N, C-alpha and C positions, 0 to 999 in steps of 0.2 A: 953487460951488467944488467942486473934486474933491479927494478925500482923497489925501494923499501916499502913494505906494506904499512899503511897507516895504522897507528895504534888506536884502539877505541878510547874515547874520552872517559876519564874516571867519573863515576857517578857518586854524588855526595851520599853519605850514609843517611838512611831514613831515620827521622826522629821517632822514638818509640811512642806509640799511641798513649794518650793521656788516660789514666784510670780515674775518670771523673767521680765515681762513687767513693773511691778511697780518698781522693783529694778533698772532696766536700766533707767527708767524715773527719779527716785530719784538721781541716779549718774549723769545723764546729767544736772539736775537742780543744783546739787552741783558744778559741773564743770563750769557751766555758771556763777554762783554767784561768783566764784573765778576768772574765766578766763577773763570776760569782764572788770572788773576794772583793772586787770593786763594789758590787751591789751591797755587800755587808757593810763596807766602810761608808758608803753613801747613806745607808739607812741610819747609821749612828750619827753622822753629821747632820742629817735632816732632823733627827730627833732633838739633837742639841740646839739647833736653830729654833725649832718650835718652842722649846722650853725657855729660851732666853730672849726672844724678840717678840714684838707685838705688831710691828709694821714691816711691810716688805723691804723698804730701803735699809732697815737695820741689819739685814744679812750682809751688808758691806763689811761688818766687823770680821766676817769669815772669808768673804770673797777677796778682799785686798791681800791678806796673807797668802791665800791660795794662788792668786795671780802673781805675786812676787816669787813664790816658790816655783811656780811653773816657768817663769822667766829664767830663774837661776839654773834650773835643771835643763832647760832647753839650750842654754849657752854651753853646758857641758856635753849634752847629747849631740849637738850639731858639729862638734869637733871630731866625732867618730865617723868611720867610713861604713857604717852599717845602719840601714833604716828598718831592720827587723825589730820586732817588739822584744827587746831584751836589754838588760843593763839600764843605763841612764835614760834611754829612749822609752823603755817600758815604764819607768818611774814618771817621766814627763807625761806620758799618755794617761796614766792613772790620775795624776793631779789635774790635768787638763779636763778630763771627763768629769771629775768631781766638781770642778769649778762651775761648769755649765749646768750640770745636773742640780747642784745646790741652788743656783740662780733660778732655774726653772721651778724647782719644788717650792721655793719661797715666793714665787711670783714677783721677782725683782722688778720687772718692767711695769707692774702696777704701781710701784714706788711708794704710794701712800694711799691709805683708805681713810676718808674723812666722813664723819657722820653728817647725814642730811636729814633734817627733820621738818616738822611742821613750821611753816612761815619763815623759812630761811631762804634768803635770796641766793641765786646761783651766780657766783663770780665768773668773770670771763675765763674761757679755757686757754691755758698757756702751753700745755703739753698734749700731744696728739698720738703718741705711739700706741696707746691702748686700742685705738680705733682700727688699727691694722688687723685685729683679730675678729672684728665684728661681722665679717662675711659669714661666719658660722650661723649667725642668727637668721640669715636669709635662707640657709639650707635646712635648719632644724625643723622637723615637721611639727605642725600645730594641731591641736585637737579641738573639737567643738566643745563649747561650754554646756555640757549636758548634765553631768553629775551635780555640779554646782554652777549656777548661772549668776555671775556678778553683774550688778547694775549700779552705776555711780549717779548719785543725786547731789547736785552741787548748788550752793548758794552763791550769790554775789559777794563781794568783799564785805567783811564784817564792819559793823558801824563803829566799833571801838567802845561802845557802851555795853559792858558785860551783862548787865541786867536785861537790857533789851535783846541782846543777841541770844541769851539763854532762853528767854521767853519765846523768841521766834523758833528756836530749835525745839522747844517743848511742843509748840503748835504743829511743827512738821512731824514730829514723832506721833502725835495724836492722829494726824492725817494718815500716816503710814499704817497705823494699827488697823484701820478699816480696809486696807488694800492687800492684806494677807501676804506679807513678805515671809521668806523662809528664815531670815536672820537680818539683823541690822547692826552695822559697825560704824562707829563715829571716828572719822579721820580728823579729830579735834582733841585738844588736850586742855585741861583746866588747871589754872594756877593754884598752887596749894594754899595760898594765904589770901584768897580773894573770894569771899562769899557774897552772894547777892540775894535780894528779895525774891528773885525768880527761881532760886534753887529748889524750893519745895515743889513748884510746878514741874520742873524738869525731872525731878526724881519720880514724881507721880506718873509722868508720861512713860518713863523707862519701866517702872513697875507694872504699868498697864500692859505694855508689850510682853513682858516676861510672863505675866499672869495668863496671857493668851497663848502661851507656848512658843513665843518668838524670842530667841536669844538676842540679847543686846550686849555688844562688846564696845568698850570705850577706850579711846586712845590715850596715851600718856607720853609726856616728854621725859627726857633724861637729863640729869645733872651729873657732873663728875667731880670727884675729889681725888687728886693725885692719880688721875688716869683711870679710876674705877668708875664706870657709869652706874648710876642708881636712879630708880624711878622717882619722879616727882609726885608726891601724894596729892590726891584731890583735896579741895577745900573741905573742912569738917562738915559743912552743910550738905555736901554731895557724897560723903564717904559711905553713907548707908546704901546707896544704889550703884556705887562704883567700887565694889570690892576687888581685891587683887585678882581673884579667879575670873573676873569679867573684864579684865583690862589687857591691853597689848601695846607695845611700844610702836612708835611711828617713824623709826629711823631706817634709812637706807644708806648704803656705802657708796660714796662718790670716789672714783679712782683719780689718778693724777690728772687726767684730761677733763675732770669734773663731770663725767658721765656716770649715772647711777645704773649699775648692772646687777647688783645683788642686794639682798636684804638679809641681815643676820637674824636667824630664827631665835637665838638667845643672846643675851649679853653675859659675858664672864661665865658661860656654861651653866647659868642659873635657870632652871625650869620655871622659876617664879618671875622671870623677866622675858616673857615670850613676845614675839612680833605680833602685830595686830592680826595678820593672816593666820598664824598658828593658833591664836586665841579663838578665832572664828571657827577654824576646823575642829578644835576641841569642843566648842559649844555645840557644833553639829554632830558630835559623837563619831567623828571620822578618825578614830585613833590609829587605824592600821595604815595610814598613808606613809609613803616612802619619804625619807628626809635625807638631805645631803650630809655626808659624813663630816665635812668641815664646818657645817652649820651655816654656810652661806648659800642662800637660795638664788640661783641665777634664773630669774623668772622669764617666762615666755607668755605672750598674749594668746588668747583663744584664736581659733580660726575665724577669719572675718565672716560676718553674716552676709545675707544677700544685699544689704544696704552698704556693705563695705566697711562697717565698723567692727572692730574687735572688742572694744569695751563701749557699751552704750552709755552715753552721758545725758542725763535728763536734768534740765534746770528746774528749780523749785517752782517757778512761775508756770512751767508747763503742766505740772501736776494739778494746778488749780484750773487751768484753761483747757486741757486736752484729756478727753476720756480715754484715748488710746494710750497716752502716757501713764494714766492711772492704772489701766489694765496691765501694762508692762511690768508693774511692780510685783504682781502675784507670783509667789514661789521663787522669787529671786533673793539673792544675798545682796541687800542694799547697803552701799557704803556712802555715807554722807560726808561731803567735804566742801571745800571752798574754791571758787574760781577766782584766782588773783595772780598777779605777776609774781609774787613771792612764792606761790605754790606751783610754779612751773619748773620742771627739771629735765635736763637732757638725759635721754635714754638711747639704747641702740635702736629704738623704734621711733625716734624723733622726740620732740619736746612733748612732755606729758604732764598733766596735773598729778599732784601727789596722790589724790584719791584714785586715779587710774592705775598708778603703780601698785597701790595696795590691792586693787581689784585683780590685777594680773597675778599678784603674789598669791591671793586666795585661790584663783583658778589653777595656777601651777602646782601649788601644794596639794590641792584636793584631787587633781587628776594625774599627778606624777609627771607632768609635762614641763620639765625644766632641764636646762643644760647641765650635764654632769661633768665636772672637771675631773679628769683622770688624776690619780694620785701621783706622787713624786716618782715612783718606780717606772711609770710609763714614759716620763720625760727622760729619765736615766737611760731606759732602753733605746729611745730614739737617738740620743746623743751618742751612746756607746756604739750601737750598730753602725751608724753612719760614719763615725770616725774610724772604727775598726776596719770597715770595708775599704775606706779610703787609704788607710795606712798599709793595708795588705796589698793594694795595687801599687803603692809607691816603693815597696821593698826592692823591686827590680829596676835599677836605674837605666837599664838598656831599653825599656819600653818608652815610647814617645810620650812627651808631657801631655799632648792633646788627649790621650786615652785617659789620663788621670782627671783632666778637666771634664771630659764627657762622663766619667764615672760620678763625679760630684754633681753634675747636672742631673743625671739619672736618679741619683739618690734624693736630690731635692724634689724632683717631680713625684717620686714615689711617696715621700713623706707628706707632701701637700695632698696627694690623692688619698692617702690613708686618713688624714685629718678630715678631708671633705666627706669621705664615706662614713666616718664615725659620726659626724654631725648630722648628715642627711638620713642615716638609717637608725641611729641609736641615741641621738641627742648627746653625743660625747664630745667633750672639748679636749682635744690633744694639742697641747701647746707646741707648735713646730718652730717658733721663732728662735728658741735657744739652740735647737738642733741645727738649723740652717746657718746661724752665725758661727757656731762651733765648726761646722763642716767647711765653710768657705774660708774662715780664718786659718784653719789647719792646712787647707790647700795652699794658701798664701805662704805659709811657713815651709811647706814641703817642696814646692817648686824650685826656689833658689837653691835649696840643699841638694836636690837631685841634680840640678844643673852643674853644681860644683863637683859632685861625685862623678858625673859623666866626663867632665874635663880631666879628672884624675885617672880614668880608665886607660890602661895601656892600649895604644893604637896597634892594629894588626900589622905585621911586617909586610911591606909591599914586595919585597924580594922573594 
């Protein structure tokens, strides 16, 4: 008998090579067919929110129904055996992306913006999530104060006697007149019903500076009636030298953590209610400066000098005792303010005097060196792309869950790197917090669903 010849082992069929160009083209087409309609829907929702709300937290009137709707649609979608973007799962995806995109566009985590003005004490901070984005300020490039050089001149706390304080201010302005400043701005406001005997002297000092070609801009406070801010007029005895075209408001916006990060250039969109910094820029005839589209100037200080100071602060007493201090005034934009506990505010650059914040704002506006917060569509793109790539990887339940987790981690790192590059190279603020929360929350929803679908997969026959 002859031994039976061994049969060669059967070789498994080779998988066809993946046509990557065609696959990428198909994925991009699918993303476009889903993304562009969602972009239009989000644009309409963002417009509606802007027209009907005035504070970031008020977007809850839209977020709550969207969240409820997303929850209802998810309960329907999770009962199906398909994770591809179609049917109820596609509807859930659209509502989910709109939810986070709307929250990002409205700046929901800012929660509330409160006005901070002259002589307002800063209450203790109770919320701190806004600080999580302040790392951008460390990356944003600063420029030297060359085109406009701000200088803060501060007085000690006011005596409380208005006639005396205004007489002291008049003497300071007369002293500055002989030191050749480029412009003078007063981080002080004057009560509308309180005239004093010193007012003619103060007006004469202001008129003297202006007659010498030095613009003088005066600050003013704001009052509000049913939510609409309005400028507090100066006393009748000072109205002649404090006309509206030479005045600017002294208000900054404190966010939920009580940190002042921005200054509104106008109130209620009224060009007649400009910020002090904008009034200074106008007085210097710098009309072609770039301005933020949303009207909120996210200021940056100048590059520190050799002494390590970004804003030079000179005490009034130094002007009398130091010739070097007097020489430092020449060709500077001098901002006159008060050094007091009530005039200290938290900023991304540490605790600063109000007059320093106004000096930073003048510098940022004149040089174009401020953080530009990207519009709502940038946050929409971040949320949509991250969630779409994650869902595309979850469609095949046979792939291990760790690959999905690694995909989410990679997307997170890419989003953070993109935000860091935008801040470091172009002073752009891309808000990544909403995209990261949307990404990892969606991962938490998908992983249990994939696990259930894997258990329902028929096991291969062992026989």
